[in-house]
C-alpha positions as CSV (number, residue, x, y, z in Angstrom):
1,M,19.8,25.2,-22.0
2,A,17.1,24.3,-19.5
3,L,17.3,21.1,-17.7
4,P,14.3,18.8,-17.7
5,P,12.2,18.7,-14.4
6,L,13.6,16.4,-11.8
7,R,11.3,13.4,-11.4
8,V,10.9,12.7,-7.7
9,V,9.6,9.4,-6.5
10,P,6.8,10.2,-4.1
11,A,7.0,9.4,-0.3
12,I,4.0,7.3,0.6
13,P,3.4,6.4,4.3
14,G,4.0,2.7,4.9
15,W,5.8,2.1,1.6
16,I,9.4,2.4,0.3
17,T,9.3,3.9,-3.2
18,R,11.9,3.8,-5.9
19,R,12.2,4.2,-9.7
20,D,12.9,1.1,-11.8
21,H,14.9,2.7,-14.6
22,V,15.1,-0.5,-16.6
23,A,11.4,-1.1,-16.7
24,G,10.6,2.7,-16.7
25,E,8.2,2.2,-13.7
26,L,7.8,3.4,-10.2
27,V,7.9,0.7,-7.6
28,A,6.6,0.7,-4.0
29,T,7.3,-2.0,-1.5
30,R,5.5,-2.3,1.9
31,I,7.5,-1.6,5.0
32,T,5.7,-4.2,7.0
33,N,5.0,-7.9,6.2
34,L,1.6,-9.1,5.2
35,T,-0.1,-12.0,6.9
36,P,-1.0,-15.1,4.8
37,Y,-4.6,-14.1,5.3
38,Q,-4.0,-10.7,3.8
39,V,-2.1,-12.1,0.8
40,E,-4.9,-14.7,0.3
41,H,-7.4,-11.9,0.1
42,G,-5.6,-9.7,-2.4
43,C,-3.1,-7.6,-0.5
44,K,0.2,-7.0,-2.3
45,S,3.6,-6.3,-0.9
46,E,4.8,-4.6,-4.1
47,I,3.1,-2.2,-6.5
48,R,4.3,-1.0,-9.9
49,A,2.9,2.0,-11.7
50,V,3.8,4.2,-14.7
51,D,3.4,7.5,-12.9
52,Q,3.3,9.1,-9.5
53,Q,-0.4,9.6,-9.3
54,E,-1.1,6.0,-10.2
55,L,1.4,4.8,-7.6
56,V,-0.2,6.9,-4.9
57,W,-3.7,5.7,-5.7
58,L,-2.7,2.1,-5.8
59,C,-0.7,2.2,-2.6
60,T,-3.5,4.0,-0.8
61,G,-6.0,1.4,-2.0
62,Q,-3.7,-1.4,-0.9
63,S,-3.2,0.2,2.5
64,V,-6.9,0.5,3.1
65,L,-7.5,-3.1,1.8
66,A,-4.9,-4.5,4.2
67,E,-6.5,-2.7,7.2
68,L,-10.0,-4.0,6.2
69,V,-8.6,-7.6,5.8
70,V,-7.1,-7.4,9.2
71,T,-10.5,-6.5,10.6
72,A,-12.1,-9.3,8.7
73,S,-9.6,-11.7,10.1
74,L,-10.3,-10.5,13.6
75,E,-14.1,-10.9,13.0
76,R,-13.5,-14.5,11.8
77,Q,-11.6,-15.2,15.0
78,G,-14.3,-13.7,17.1
79,R,-12.2,-10.7,18.3
80,A,-13.8,-7.9,16.4
81,V,-12.3,-4.4,16.9
82,P,-15.0,-2.1,18.4
83,A,-16.0,0.8,16.2
84,E,-14.6,4.2,17.1
85,D,-17.9,5.4,18.5
86,E,-18.5,2.2,20.6
87,A,-17.4,2.0,24.2
88,P,-14.9,-0.9,24.8
């Protein structure tokens, strides 16, 4: 009798992932805390998904959003981060 394939929770940089067996979902929680400004602008500290691919896409999107919101916050404060191709 063949065993069913092992369902591995993906490793995603910046996130701790686990399976919620009760809800039947994958859950990812950020390793770092969000600022109030990031939360106010849509960043989430926890993501729930029904499969691995959805979890990876959502976490990746949230990671990019968090970085952009930090840049927006710095812009607002007048301390913009120079673009990579600009000299400091």
